[in-house]
C-alpha positions as CSV (number, residue, x, y, z in Angstrom):
1,X,114.0,98.2,98.8
2,X,112.2,101.0,97.0
3,X,114.8,101.5,94.4
4,X,114.9,97.8,93.6
5,X,111.1,97.7,93.4
6,X,111.0,100.8,91.1
7,X,113.6,99.3,88.9
8,X,111.7,96.0,88.6
9,X,108.4,97.7,87.9
10,X,110.0,100.0,85.3
11,X,111.3,96.9,83.5
12,X,108.1,94.9,83.7
13,X,105.8,97.7,82.5
14,X,107.7,100.8,81.4
15,X,104.7,102.7,80.1
16,X,102.6,102.2,83.2
17,X,105.6,103.1,85.4
18,X,106.1,106.3,83.5
19,X,102.5,107.3,84.1
20,X,102.6,106.4,87.8
21,X,105.9,108.1,88.5
22,X,106.3,110.9,91.0
23,X,103.5,111.5,93.5
24,X,101.5,108.5,92.1
25,X,104.4,106.2,92.8
26,X,104.8,107.6,96.3
27,X,101.1,106.9,97.0
28,X,101.4,103.4,95.5
29,X,104.4,102.6,97.7
30,X,102.6,103.8,100.8
31,X,99.4,101.9,99.9
32,X,101.4,98.8,99.0
33,X,103.3,98.7,102.3
34,X,100.2,99.2,104.4
35,X,98.2,96.6,102.4
36,X,101.1,94.1,102.5
37,X,101.5,94.4,106.3
38,X,97.7,94.0,106.8
39,X,97.9,90.8,104.9
40,X,100.9,89.5,106.7
41,X,103.3,90.0,103.7
42,X,106.0,91.7,105.7
43,X,109.3,90.1,104.6
44,X,111.2,91.8,101.8
45,X,110.5,89.1,99.2
46,X,106.9,88.9,100.2
47,X,106.5,92.6,100.1
48,X,108.2,92.8,96.7
49,X,105.9,90.1,95.3
50,X,102.7,91.6,96.7
51,X,103.6,95.1,95.5
52,X,104.6,93.8,92.0
53,X,101.2,92.0,91.7
54,X,99.5,95.2,92.9
55,X,101.2,97.1,90.2
56,X,100.6,94.6,87.4
57,X,97.1,93.3,88.2
58,X,95.7,96.4,90.0
59,X,96.1,97.7,93.5
60,X,93.1,95.6,94.8
61,X,94.0,92.5,93.0
62,X,93.4,90.4,96.1
63,X,89.6,91.3,96.0
64,X,89.3,91.2,92.2
65,X,87.0,88.3,91.1
66,X,89.4,87.9,88.1
67,X,92.0,86.6,90.5
68,X,90.2,84.3,93.0
69,X,93.5,82.5,93.6
70,X,94.9,85.6,95.2
71,X,92.0,85.9,97.6
72,X,92.3,82.2,98.5
73,X,96.0,82.5,99.4
74,X,95.9,85.9,101.1
75,X,92.8,84.9,103.1
76,X,94.1,81.6,104.3
77,X,94.6,81.9,108.0
78,X,97.1,79.0,108.1
79,X,99.4,80.8,105.6
80,X,99.1,84.3,106.9
81,X,102.4,85.9,107.9
82,X,104.5,82.9,106.9
83,X,107.0,82.3,104.1
84,X,104.6,79.8,102.8
85,X,102.1,82.5,102.1
86,X,104.4,84.3,99.7
87,X,105.5,81.0,98.1
88,X,101.9,79.9,97.6
89,X,101.0,83.3,96.1
90,X,103.9,83.1,93.7
91,X,103.0,79.6,92.7
92,X,99.4,80.6,92.1
93,X,100.4,83.7,90.1
94,X,102.7,81.6,87.9
95,X,100.0,79.1,87.3
96,X,97.6,81.9,86.3
97,X,100.2,83.3,83.9
98,X,100.9,79.9,82.4
99,X,97.1,79.4,81.8
100,X,96.9,82.8,80.2
101,X,99.9,82.2,78.0
102,X,98.5,78.8,76.9
103,X,95.2,80.4,75.9
104,X,97.1,83.0,73.9
105,X,99.1,80.3,72.1
106,X,95.9,78.4,71.2
107,X,94.4,81.5,69.7
108,X,97.4,82.3,67.6
109,X,97.8,78.8,66.1
């Protein structure tokens, strides 16, 4: 799992990955696992998604007011610990990215 996650993170954001490598990456992996389990994100795919979002958006993305959709999904007691939680988190993250890309396109036209 960890080698797959590191490979993914290295491809998504090589410069950040370089700066976090070593002890920083070890600390991130520990924090990510603990945080994911506390939020019910325990399956391999859910864990991978949660830790990827932590890496890209910030380790406390679920409490960040910039990403209220994350707090909504991760705080929903009806979704906690289910496959639906990860699926909903992924859908909301994609929707957020789509909105961000649309705004960028509008500004460059």
